[in-house]
N, C-alpha and C positions, 0 to 999 in steps of 0.2 A: 716378795715382800708384801704384795697385795693379799695373797692367799693367807700368809701368816697373820696379818692384821685382821682379816675378815674372820678367820677361824678363832682367833682370840676373842673377838667381840661376840660371835655367835655361839661359841662353845661347842662347835661341831667338829669331830675328828673324822667321822665316816658316816655314810648313810647307805641305804639300799636303793637300787634302781631296777625297775622292771625290765625284762627282756623286750626286744623289738616285737611289737604285736600284742604284748600283754597290756591289759587295762586294769583300772581299779575294780571293775566288775569281775574280772578273773580272780582278783585277790579276794573279793567278797565271797565268791563261790567256793574257793578253796577253804577260806576261814569258816564259812557256814557249814560246809560238809564235814570238816574236821570236828567242829563243836557238836553237831548233831550226832555224829557217830560216837564221840566221847561220852556224851550225856545219855546215849541210848534212847533218844527221843524218836518215836515213830514219826515219819514225815507228815502223816495226816494229822498229827496232834498240834501242829503249829497253826495258831489262829491268825496271827498278824506278823507280817514281814515288813520291816522298815529298813530301807537302804539310804544311807547318808553319804553323799558324794558331791563334789563340785566338778568332777571329771568323768561324766557319764560316757557310755559307749556311743550313743546317738542322740541327736536332738529330740527324737521321739521314736518309739514309746519310752516310757520311764524304764530305767535300767533294772528296777526291781522285778520287772516281768521276765527278763531273761534269767535273773537269779531264781525266781519262782520256778521256772521250767527246769533249770539245771539241778535245783535241790529236790525236785519232785514233790513239791507241796500240793495239797489238795486244791481243787478248783473253787471251793467255798471260802478259802482264806483271803484276808484282806492284804494287799501289798501296794506299797507306794514309795515314792522317792522324797527325800528331803534335801534340798540344795543348800547345804551349809558346810562350812569348813571348820574354823577354829572352835566354835561352840557346838559343833554338830553332835558330839557324843552326849553331852549333858542335855541339850535340847531333845535329842532322840530318846534318851532315857525317860525324860519327863513325858514325852508323847506316849511311849510304850506303857509306862505306868498308868497313864490315863485310860488306856484301853483295858488294862487289867482291873483297875479300880471300878470301872463302869459296869463290869460284869459281862461286857461284850466278848472278852477274850480270857482264856485261862493260860495260854502260853504265847509268848511273843519272842521273835528273833530280831535283834538289832544288829545290823552290819554297817560298819563305817570304813570307808577307804577313799584314798586319793592317790593319784599318780602325777605328782607335779613335775618330776624330772622329765625333761624333753617334751612335756605336753604344753606348758605355757611359758617356758623360757628355754634359752639355749643351754645345752649340756655343758658340763664343766670343761670338757676337752675342746669344745667349740667356742667357748666364751672369749670375747676379745675386748670387752668393756667392763669397767668396774661394776656397773649396775647388773649386768648379766652374770658376772662371777659371783656376786653376793647371793643372788637368788638361786643360782645353780648349786651353791654349797648348802644353802639353808634348807631347801626342800628335800624330803626323803619320801620314798614310796612305802606304803604299808596299809594294813587293814586290821580291824578289831571286830570281834564277834562276841555278842552277849546274849545269853538265853535267860529269859525272865518268865516266872510263872506266878500265878495268884495264890498258890497253896503255901502253907508254912507260916511261921511268925513274921510279922511286919518288920522289915529292916529299914524302910524309908523313914527318915526322921524329918526332913524339911527340904524345900527347894525354893529358889527365887530366880527370876530372869528379867531381861529387859532388852530394848533395842533403841538405836538412835540412827535412823536412816539419813540424817543430815551428814553423816560421815561415811556414806557408802563408797565414796571415791578414795578413801584412805588406803584400802586394800582392793585393788581393782584390775580387771582385765577388760579394757574398753572395747576391743574388737572381737569378732568371730561369732556373734549371735545376731538376733534379728534387729537390734538397734544399729549395728554396724556390721552388715553381712559380709560374707567372704568375697574378697577381690584382691587384686595385686597390691593395692595400697596398704593392706594389712601387713605386708611383709617389708614395707619401706620404713627406714629409720628416720625419725625427726627429733629435733631437740625439744626437751621439756623446758619448764620454767627455770630449771637450774643448769641448762645447757647440756644435760646428759641425753645421749641418743638412745631412743627406745622405739619399739614397734607397737602398734595397737594390740597385737596378740600376746604381748609380754605381760607378765605380772608386774604391776606397778604399785609400789608402797610408799606412802608418805611417812617415813620413819618417825619423825618428831611428833606428828599428829597421833600416830598409833601408840607411841609411848605415853603421850599425855592422856589419851583415852584410857589406857590400861590403868594408870596410876589414879585417875579420877574415878573410874567406875568399879574396879575390882574390890578395893577395900570396903566400900559401902555394901557391895554384894556379899562379902564375907560376913560383915556385921549382921545383915538381914537374915542370912541362912542360919547363923549361929543363934540369933534371937528366936527364930521360929522353931529351931531344934531344942531350945532350952539348954544350950551348951555354952560353956566358957571356952575361950580360945585354947586354954591348956587341956581341955577335954579331948581335943582332936589328936588322934594317934598318927594319922598320915594325911597330908594335904597334897593332892596331885593337881598340878597346873597343866593347862594346855601348854605343850612344849614349843612356845613361840620362838624364843632365843634365850641364851644363857644370861645375857645382860639384863633383859627385861625381867626374867624370872628371879634373878638374884636381887634386883632392886625391889621387886614386889615382896619377896620373902622377908627381906629386912624391914621393909615398911610395915608389914603385917606382924612383925615380931615373932616369926616362926623359926625354930632352930633348924639347922641344916639336916639333922638326922630325921626330921619329920617330913621333909620335902624331897622326895626322890626325883631324879632327872634321868631321862633316857636319851636326851637330845644329842649327847656326845657320841652315841653309838648309832642312832637311827635318824638324826636330823628332825626337822619339823614335819611330822607326818599328818598334819591337818587334823581331821576329825578322829583319826585313829590314835592320836598321841596319848590321850588319857588312858584308855584300856591297855595300850601297849606298855605304857610306863608301869601301870599296876601289875601287869603280868611279869615283866622282866626285871623290875626293880623293887617290887614289894610282895614277892611271892610268899614270904614268911608271914606277912600280915594277913594275906588272903586266907591262910590256913588256920587262923585263930581269931578270937573275938577282937574286933577292930572298929574304931570310929573313924570314918573317912570324910574328908572334905574334898569334893571334886569341883574344879573351877574351869569353865570354858569361856573364852573371850577372844574377840577379834572381828573378822570380816563381817560386814553388814551395815553398821557396827552392831554387834550382838554380844550378849553375855548371859551366862546361867551358872548356877551353883547348886550342888546337891550335898546333903548330909546323909550318910548311910551308916548304919551300925550292923555289922555282919558278924555271924558266929563262925561260919566256914563257907568259903566260896570255892566251888569246884572249878578247877582250871584244866584246860586242854593244852597239849603241847604246842609250843611255838613252831610254825611251819614256814620254811622259806622255799619258794617255788621259782 
């Protein structure tokens, strides 16, 4: 009964989980290799590598350096990590475009991945409490890879972004880093303010606050992006939300007045894949639009609290095959 109710609220029927020993960075490497081979880009032609993940291999060095090695990029390329989840793809795109626009880089590779299953919550089979079960069902493992270059017609129409650090605890893992370093106490269950038993290393979300934040911040974000792009809402062909959960996305879609056929979801098949959710949704649910002239509205929002939106107008986006490892 608990599973049925949670599935109905979240809209998730299945998701993907990494194998034991696999990490988000393994997914980045697989996605990056596949995309570079498909695009036939020489490895030495990549000027900037950006890896977006909240689940790195190690506390140091940055995971991008392992990716740099495995992809065989040149020693004079710039590579760095961005620690973001829900808004990670749209933030990462804005950062990558800044490098291209500055003239510093001609080609950039953006890799986004997280492995939430079994990393910062109990797995579905081991879940014994409602809070554990909800997070176990919600999170899915996945990666997205995007290759950008400075050549060709301008497809970027507008962007906007923001942050509200006063809500950083709304989506939070309190233990396991330098503020609360590893020790036996991180594996102990204690009751939160609602009486639910949680560990400091578990993902903790204040659902009502997250919902309020989304409804308060995302509609003005949409208005600002459209204003900067010079578009009306009806001009948008496809709006891709970060795949937070079905309830939030449907509420948001209706509040924005967007028809269902313009708002594709991948959450029922892949779960909430964090920073990978927008590119994954574009690839598996909007492939036809990628192949023809399309006006896109991409919206990332969540942990931080953070939010960013992008308006793109594309003629044809080259896509690589979806790979499961």
